[in-house]
C-alpha positions as CSV (number, residue, x, y, z in Angstrom):
1,M,96.2,-0.6,99.6
2,G,97.7,1.5,96.8
3,D,94.7,3.7,97.0
4,D,94.8,3.9,100.8
5,S,98.4,5.1,100.6
6,E,97.7,7.7,98.2
7,V,94.8,9.1,100.1
8,G,96.9,8.9,103.5
9,S,99.8,10.9,101.8
10,D,97.8,13.9,101.0
11,P,98.3,16.8,103.5
12,I,95.6,17.5,105.7
13,T,93.9,20.8,104.9
14,P,93.0,22.8,108.0
15,P,89.4,23.9,107.9
16,R,88.9,27.3,106.6
17,A,87.7,30.0,109.3
18,V,84.3,31.0,108.8
19,T,84.0,34.8,109.0
20,P,80.7,36.0,110.6
21,P,78.8,38.3,108.3
22,V,79.1,42.0,108.7
23,S,76.1,43.7,110.0
24,A,75.5,46.9,108.0
25,P,72.7,49.3,107.2
26,P,70.6,49.1,104.1
27,S,72.8,49.7,100.9
28,Q,73.0,52.9,99.3
29,F,74.4,53.9,96.0
30,H,77.8,55.2,96.9
31,S,75.9,57.5,99.5
32,P,77.8,58.9,102.5
33,S,76.5,58.4,105.9
34,L,74.4,61.0,107.6
35,S,77.3,61.9,110.1
36,R,80.1,64.2,109.0
37,S,82.9,61.6,109.0
38,P,84.7,60.9,105.9
39,L,84.5,57.6,103.7
40,L,87.2,56.8,101.1
41,S,89.1,59.4,99.1
42,S,88.6,59.5,95.5
43,A,92.2,58.2,95.1
44,D,91.7,55.3,97.5
45,H,91.3,51.9,96.2
46,I,89.9,48.8,98.2
47,E,92.6,46.2,97.5
48,P,91.7,42.5,96.7
49,E,91.4,40.2,99.8
50,D,94.6,38.2,99.2
51,K,96.7,41.5,99.4
52,T,95.6,42.5,102.8
53,P,97.6,41.2,105.7
54,K,95.9,38.7,107.9
55,N,96.9,40.4,111.3
56,S,95.9,43.8,110.0
57,T,92.4,45.5,110.6
58,P,91.6,47.8,107.7
59,K,90.6,51.1,108.8
60,I,88.3,51.6,105.7
61,R,84.7,52.1,106.8
62,T,82.4,49.6,105.2
63,P,80.3,51.4,102.7
64,R,76.5,51.3,103.3
65,F,76.1,49.6,99.9
66,I,77.7,46.5,101.1
67,T,75.5,43.9,102.9
68,P,75.8,40.3,103.6
69,L,72.6,39.6,101.2
70,G,74.0,38.8,97.7
71,S,72.1,40.0,94.7
72,P,72.8,39.8,91.0
73,I,72.9,43.6,90.8
74,R,75.5,44.1,93.5
75,K,77.8,41.5,91.7
76,A,77.8,43.7,88.8
77,L,78.7,46.7,90.6
78,Q,82.3,47.7,90.7
79,L,82.5,49.3,94.2
80,T,86.1,50.9,94.3
81,R,85.8,54.5,95.0
82,L,83.6,56.6,97.2
83,D,83.6,60.3,97.5
84,P,84.6,61.3,101.0
85,H,83.5,64.8,100.6
86,D,79.5,64.3,100.2
87,A,79.2,63.9,103.9
88,W,80.6,67.5,104.5
89,L,78.9,69.4,101.8
90,P,75.6,71.2,102.0
91,I,73.9,69.3,99.1
92,T,74.6,66.0,100.3
93,E,75.3,66.5,103.9
94,S,71.9,65.2,104.8
95,R,70.2,62.3,102.9
96,N,66.9,61.9,104.8
97,G,64.6,63.7,102.2
98,N,61.2,62.6,101.0
99,P,58.9,63.1,98.0
100,Y,57.2,66.1,99.9
101,Y,60.5,67.9,100.4
102,A,61.4,67.3,96.8
103,A,58.0,68.7,95.6
104,F,58.7,71.8,98.0
105,H,62.0,72.3,96.4
106,T,60.9,71.8,92.8
107,L,57.9,73.9,93.0
108,C,59.9,76.8,94.7
109,S,62.6,76.5,92.0
110,G,60.3,76.0,89.2
111,I,57.9,79.0,89.5
112,G,59.5,82.4,89.2
113,I,58.8,86.0,88.4
114,Q,59.6,85.2,84.6
115,A,56.3,83.3,84.3
116,L,54.5,86.6,84.7
117,V,55.7,87.7,81.2
118,L,54.1,84.7,79.4
119,P,51.2,86.9,78.1
120,V,53.8,89.1,76.2
121,A,54.7,85.8,74.2
122,F,50.9,85.5,73.1
123,T,50.9,89.2,71.8
124,I,53.3,87.8,69.0
125,L,52.3,84.4,68.5
126,G,48.4,84.7,69.0
127,W,45.9,82.4,70.5
128,T,46.6,79.4,68.6
129,W,50.3,79.1,68.4
130,G,50.8,80.7,71.8
131,I,48.9,77.9,73.4
132,I,50.3,75.1,71.1
133,T,54.0,76.5,72.0
134,L,53.3,76.6,75.6
135,T,51.9,73.2,75.7
136,L,54.8,71.7,73.7
137,A,57.4,73.6,75.8
138,F,55.8,72.1,79.0
139,I,55.8,68.6,77.9
140,W,59.6,68.8,76.4
141,Q,60.8,70.2,79.6
142,L,58.9,67.7,81.7
143,Y,60.4,65.1,79.7
144,T,64.0,66.2,80.0
145,L,63.3,66.5,83.8
146,Y,62.2,62.7,83.7
147,L,65.6,62.0,82.0
148,L,67.6,63.7,84.7
149,V,65.6,62.0,87.4
150,Q,66.6,58.7,85.9
151,L,70.1,59.5,85.3
152,H,70.9,60.3,88.9
153,E,72.0,56.9,89.9
154,S,73.8,54.4,87.7
155,T,73.0,50.7,88.3
156,E,76.1,49.6,86.4
157,T,78.6,51.8,88.4
158,G,76.7,52.2,91.6
159,M,77.4,55.8,91.4
160,R,75.0,58.8,92.4
161,Y,75.5,61.9,90.4
162,S,74.5,64.6,92.9
163,R,75.1,67.4,90.9
164,Y,74.4,68.5,87.3
165,M,78.0,69.5,86.5
166,Q,79.2,66.1,87.8
167,L,76.9,64.2,85.3
168,C,77.8,66.4,82.4
169,S,81.7,65.7,83.3
170,V,81.1,61.9,83.4
171,T,78.9,61.8,80.3
172,L,80.4,64.5,78.2
173,G,84.0,64.7,79.5
174,E,85.8,67.0,81.6
175,K,86.9,69.6,78.9
176,L,83.6,69.7,77.0
177,A,81.6,69.9,80.0
178,K,83.6,73.1,81.3
179,W,83.0,74.5,77.7
180,L,79.3,73.8,77.3
181,A,77.8,73.6,80.9
182,L,80.0,75.5,83.2
183,F,78.9,79.0,82.4
184,P,75.1,78.3,82.1
185,I,75.2,76.6,85.4
186,M,77.2,79.3,87.1
187,Y,74.7,81.8,85.5
188,L,71.5,80.0,86.6
189,S,72.9,79.9,90.2
190,G,74.6,83.4,90.7
191,G,72.8,85.2,87.8
192,T,69.4,84.1,89.3
193,C,70.3,85.4,92.7
194,V,71.5,88.6,91.4
195,A,67.9,89.0,89.5
196,L,66.3,87.9,92.7
197,I,67.8,90.8,94.5
198,I,66.8,93.1,91.8
199,I,63.3,91.9,91.7
200,G,62.8,91.6,95.5
201,G,64.2,95.1,96.2
202,Q,61.9,96.6,93.8
203,T,59.0,94.8,94.8
204,C,59.9,95.8,98.5
205,K,59.7,99.5,97.4
206,M,56.3,98.9,95.8
207,F,55.1,97.0,99.0
208,F,56.2,100.1,101.1
209,D,54.3,102.5,98.7
210,V,51.0,100.3,99.0
211,V,51.1,100.0,102.8
212,C,52.1,103.6,103.4
213,G,49.6,105.0,101.0
214,G,51.4,108.2,100.7
215,T,50.5,109.1,104.4
216,C,54.0,108.2,105.8
217,T,56.0,111.3,107.0
218,T,59.3,109.5,107.2
219,Q,61.5,109.4,104.2
220,P,61.3,106.1,102.3
221,P,64.4,104.0,101.7
222,T,66.1,104.3,98.4
223,T,66.3,101.5,95.8
224,V,69.7,100.7,96.8
225,E,68.8,100.5,100.4
226,W,65.8,98.3,99.5
227,F,68.2,96.0,97.6
228,L,70.5,96.0,100.9
229,I,67.6,95.2,103.2
230,F,66.5,92.2,100.9
231,T,70.0,90.8,100.6
232,S,70.5,91.1,104.4
233,V,67.6,88.9,104.9
234,A,68.6,86.6,102.3
235,V,72.0,86.3,103.8
236,L,70.6,85.6,107.2
237,L,68.4,82.6,105.9
238,S,71.4,81.4,104.1
239,Q,72.9,80.3,107.2
240,L,70.8,77.0,107.2
241,P,73.4,74.4,106.9
242,N,72.1,72.3,104.0
243,L,69.7,71.7,101.4
244,N,67.4,69.4,103.5
245,S,67.3,72.0,106.1
246,I,65.8,74.7,103.9
247,A,62.7,72.3,103.2
248,G,60.4,74.6,105.2
249,V,61.8,77.6,103.5
250,S,60.9,76.0,100.2
251,L,57.6,75.0,101.2
252,V,56.8,78.8,102.2
253,G,58.3,79.8,98.9
254,A,56.0,77.4,96.9
255,I,52.9,78.5,98.8
256,T,53.7,82.2,98.0
257,A,54.5,81.5,94.3
258,F,51.2,79.8,94.0
259,G,49.5,82.5,95.8
260,Y,50.7,85.5,93.9
261,C,50.2,83.6,90.3
262,T,46.6,83.0,91.4
263,L,45.9,86.4,92.8
264,I,47.1,88.2,89.6
265,W,45.5,86.2,87.1
266,V,42.1,85.9,89.1
267,V,42.1,89.9,89.7
268,S,43.2,90.4,86.0
269,V,40.4,88.2,84.8
270,E,37.6,89.7,87.0
271,G,38.6,93.2,85.9
272,I,39.0,92.6,82.1
273,M,39.4,95.8,80.2
274,T,37.4,97.0,77.3
275,D,38.6,97.7,73.8
276,V,41.2,94.7,74.0
277,S,42.9,93.7,70.8
278,Y,44.1,90.1,70.3
279,N,45.8,90.6,66.8
280,P,49.3,89.5,66.9
281,V,51.8,92.4,67.0
282,R,53.7,92.4,63.5
283,G,56.9,94.2,63.0
284,S,57.6,96.7,60.1
285,T,60.0,94.3,58.4
286,E,60.4,90.6,57.8
287,V,63.6,90.4,60.0
288,T,61.9,92.4,62.7
289,R,58.9,89.8,62.5
290,T,61.2,86.9,62.5
291,F,63.2,87.8,65.6
292,D,59.9,88.9,67.3
293,V,58.7,85.3,66.9
294,F,62.2,84.0,68.3
295,N,62.0,86.4,71.2
296,A,58.4,85.0,71.8
297,L,59.6,81.5,71.9
298,G,62.4,82.6,74.2
299,I,60.0,83.9,76.6
300,I,58.1,80.8,76.9
301,A,61.2,78.6,77.1
302,F,62.5,80.9,80.1
303,A,59.3,80.3,82.0
304,F,60.7,76.9,82.8
305,R,63.4,76.9,85.2
306,G,65.1,74.5,87.9
307,H,66.6,71.7,85.8
308,N,70.0,72.7,87.0
309,L,68.7,71.9,90.6
310,I,67.1,68.5,90.1
311,L,70.0,66.4,90.5
312,E,70.9,68.2,93.7
313,I,67.3,67.9,95.1
314,Q,67.3,64.2,94.4
315,A,70.7,63.8,96.2
316,T,68.9,64.7,99.6
317,M,66.9,61.4,99.3
318,P,68.3,58.0,100.6
319,S,68.5,55.2,97.9
320,D,69.2,51.4,98.0
321,E,68.7,48.7,95.5
322,K,65.2,48.0,96.5
323,H,64.2,51.8,97.0
324,P,66.0,53.9,94.5
325,S,65.5,57.6,95.0
326,R,64.3,58.1,91.4
327,V,60.7,56.6,92.5
328,P,60.0,59.3,95.4
329,M,61.8,61.9,93.3
330,W,59.5,61.4,90.4
331,K,56.6,61.4,92.8
332,G,57.7,64.6,94.1
333,V,58.2,66.3,90.6
334,K,54.7,65.2,89.4
335,I,53.1,66.8,92.3
336,A,55.1,70.1,92.0
337,Y,54.6,70.4,88.1
338,T,50.7,69.8,88.5
339,L,50.8,72.9,90.6
340,V,53.3,74.8,88.2
341,A,50.8,73.8,85.2
342,M,48.0,75.4,87.4
343,C,50.0,78.5,87.7
344,L,51.5,79.0,84.1
345,F,48.5,78.3,82.0
346,P,46.0,80.4,83.6
347,L,48.7,83.2,83.9
348,A,49.2,83.0,80.0
349,V,45.8,82.5,78.8
350,G,44.2,84.7,81.5
351,G,46.7,87.5,81.2
352,Y,46.3,87.7,77.5
353,W,42.7,87.5,77.6
354,A,42.5,90.3,80.2
355,Y,44.9,92.8,78.6
356,G,45.6,91.6,75.0
357,Q,48.1,93.7,73.3
358,R,48.1,96.2,76.3
359,I,50.2,93.8,78.5
360,P,53.3,95.5,79.6
361,K,56.5,94.2,78.3
362,D,58.6,95.1,81.5
363,G,57.1,93.2,84.3
364,G,54.3,91.4,82.7
365,M,51.5,90.7,84.9
366,L,52.7,92.3,88.0
367,T,53.1,95.6,86.4
368,A,49.7,95.3,84.7
369,L,48.0,94.6,88.0
370,F,49.3,97.9,89.7
371,V,49.0,99.9,86.2
372,F,45.4,98.9,85.3
373,H,43.9,97.8,88.5
374,G,45.7,99.9,91.2
375,Q,42.9,102.2,91.7
376,D,39.8,99.6,91.7
377,T,41.7,96.8,93.7
378,S,41.9,96.9,97.4
379,Q,45.2,97.8,99.0
380,F,45.1,94.8,100.9
381,I,45.2,92.5,97.8
382,L,48.0,94.8,96.2
383,G,50.0,94.7,99.5
384,L,49.6,90.9,99.8
385,T,50.5,90.0,96.3
386,S,53.7,92.2,96.6
387,L,54.5,90.4,99.9
388,F,54.3,86.9,98.4
389,V,56.6,88.1,95.7
390,I,59.0,89.2,98.2
391,I,58.9,86.0,100.1
392,N,59.1,83.8,97.1
393,A,62.2,85.7,95.9
394,L,63.7,85.3,99.4
395,S,63.1,81.4,99.4
396,S,64.1,81.1,95.7
397,F,67.4,82.8,96.6
398,Q,68.1,80.1,99.0
399,I,67.8,77.2,96.8
400,Y,69.4,78.7,93.8
401,A,72.4,79.9,96.1
402,M,73.0,76.4,97.3
403,P,75.0,74.9,94.3
404,A,77.4,78.0,94.5
405,F,77.8,77.2,98.3
406,D,78.5,73.8,97.7
407,D,81.0,74.6,95.0
408,M,82.8,77.1,97.4
409,E,82.8,74.9,100.3
410,S,84.3,72.0,98.2
411,V,87.4,73.7,97.7
412,Y,88.2,73.9,101.6
413,V,86.9,70.3,102.0
414,K,89.0,68.8,99.4
415,K,92.2,70.5,100.6
416,K,91.6,70.2,104.3
417,K,89.9,66.8,104.3
418,K,87.3,68.0,106.9
419,A,84.2,69.9,107.0
420,L,84.2,73.8,106.9
421,P,83.9,75.4,110.4
422,W,80.5,77.1,110.9
423,W,82.1,80.6,111.2
424,S,83.7,80.1,107.9
425,R,80.7,78.9,106.3
426,A,78.7,81.9,107.6
427,I,81.4,84.5,106.2
428,L,81.6,82.6,103.0
429,R,77.9,82.8,102.3
430,A,77.6,86.3,103.5
431,M,80.3,87.1,101.0
432,F,78.4,85.5,98.3
433,G,75.2,87.1,99.2
434,Y,76.7,90.7,99.4
435,G,78.7,90.1,96.3
436,C,75.4,89.6,94.4
437,F,74.0,92.6,95.9
438,F,77.3,94.6,94.6
439,V,76.5,93.2,91.0
440,A,72.8,94.1,91.3
441,V,73.5,97.6,92.4
442,A,76.4,98.0,89.8
443,I,74.7,96.4,86.8
444,P,70.9,97.2,87.4
445,F,70.4,96.8,83.6
446,L,71.5,93.2,83.6
447,A,67.9,92.2,82.8
448,S,68.5,93.7,79.3
449,F,70.8,90.8,78.5
450,T,68.4,88.0,79.8
451,G,67.3,87.0,76.4
452,L,71.0,86.6,75.3
453,V,72.3,84.7,78.2
454,G,69.3,82.8,78.7
455,G,69.7,81.5,75.2
456,I,73.1,80.3,76.2
457,A,71.7,78.6,79.3
458,L,68.8,76.9,77.5
459,P,70.4,73.6,76.6
460,V,70.8,72.7,80.3
461,T,67.0,72.5,80.4
462,L,66.0,71.1,76.8
463,A,69.3,69.6,75.1
464,Y,71.9,68.4,77.6
465,P,69.6,65.9,79.2
466,C,68.8,64.0,75.9
467,F,72.5,63.7,75.0
468,M,73.5,62.6,78.5
469,W,70.8,60.1,78.2
470,L,72.1,58.5,74.9
471,K,75.6,58.5,76.4
472,V,74.7,56.6,79.6
473,K,71.7,54.4,78.4
474,K,73.2,53.6,74.9
475,P,69.6,52.8,73.2
476,K,69.7,50.9,70.0
477,A,70.6,53.0,67.0
478,F,67.5,54.4,65.2
479,S,65.0,53.0,67.9
480,P,62.3,55.4,68.9
481,T,63.9,56.4,72.0
482,W,67.3,56.9,70.1
483,C,65.7,59.0,67.4
484,M,63.4,61.1,69.8
485,N,66.4,62.1,72.0
486,W,68.5,63.0,69.2
487,V,65.9,65.1,67.6
488,L,65.0,66.8,70.7
489,G,68.6,67.4,71.7
490,L,69.6,68.8,68.3
491,L,66.4,71.1,68.2
492,G,67.3,72.4,71.8
493,M,70.7,73.4,70.6
494,A,69.4,74.9,67.4
495,L,66.8,76.9,69.3
496,S,69.5,78.0,71.7
497,G,71.5,79.4,68.9
498,V,68.5,81.2,67.4
499,L,67.6,82.8,70.6
500,V,71.4,84.0,71.1
501,A,71.1,85.6,67.7
502,A,67.7,87.1,68.6
503,G,69.2,88.3,71.7
504,L,72.1,89.9,70.1
505,Y,69.7,91.6,67.6
506,V,67.6,93.2,70.2
507,V,70.5,94.6,72.2
508,I,71.8,95.8,68.9
509,D,68.7,97.3,67.4
510,T,66.9,98.6,70.7
511,G,70.1,99.4,72.5
512,V,70.8,99.1,76.3
513,Q,70.3,102.0,78.8
514,V,73.6,101.6,80.6
515,S,73.3,103.1,84.1
516,F,76.1,101.7,86.3
517,F,75.5,102.1,90.0
518,N,72.2,103.7,89.5
519,P,69.3,101.3,89.8
520,R,65.8,102.5,89.6
């Protein structure tokens, strides 16, 4: 009876209300929805359940990452903050990309006019060391590209690092990231757009001369006017709202890049010149020879570009636990860089075989095509090649300008907590485009400092990904992965320092022909 009384004296616990499971879309790693509505601000915090009043309805939108299905990885994640701005910014506004879009963007950003000067490096390094260096550089940059793809999303924190600068800030710290990565990334975006205007405007002039053939009676536009025409078309294309929306533009850019690279090396090989010398060029002094070698290494290193855009391209893809974005992204990268290799290696080997020491240092293969084959090659081929270069420059302008657009629009979004109006976006992008035009006209000799500034930007491609991998993944000390990343990272920094010194030497030794507001 004593037992019965004890049991009866206990208070009756009311049954706990069963909350029905919340239906939600497939989870995404801190990915905003495809709409332009906000999520949580970076300062917002999801309070524990016992602190939420029972009679209140939270106005916090359920993140797409949370689903009623439990999993070990979800329990390990600390889902406390979401970036509300991603759904309003051009890089992350749309996340419905796929491997083919990624391949288009990667190929368009990975092949540029700088690849046409690869045979110039062979004139210094020779056949053996030229091919070895080009092959090692290709493998090296492909490895760092793989690291960036893997670092895009963290399974520990659930964060997606959608911008190169964002990943640098998280891994290296805010202050160090600004010192080491801010200027190179800004140069690789804005500086590349300025260079594209210069290249595109000059090629427009060449295209007009080829098509006109000296028979036109009208006065041809000046170089500055060609710059303005190219910039106006680029600004018009830049009104496409986000990175996913320019997938078609990147496809056209990729096709034309592959087209003009193939046309140039095929025409060069078919019309191989006589009395071609393959003896490496040697300077008069030991110092000159040393810096010539460093300059050749820089030419090869600068032929690979686009690493500063890989995280942004991957950010356009959906991602969840079962289907992380790194899988389709790496598939797209492999497709793109197979085609990149099919362009770069024939250009370097075929160009050096066709011209040897006679390859022009300014313009490389494109200049050689017009100088040595301008008379015996059909005007159609010459015009088509020039047209492909122009279209590729216009397409590349869009993808390289997108990080700048994203950064400028983020100032308004963070302050106003809403999307930038379409008319403000149009004005802002036009201001950026014509600002680049002004720089191209004011400093047309900017290409003379390419080696110097390119040496500063080189760690973005070859060094920083290795250090960020070590910081995030924390491999076991002295393991093969640990050693390889340390060696590659330090070697990339050392190569950057050497190239900066070589660039300074070239500028001081050869001088720079300064011509403000006088493009030629």
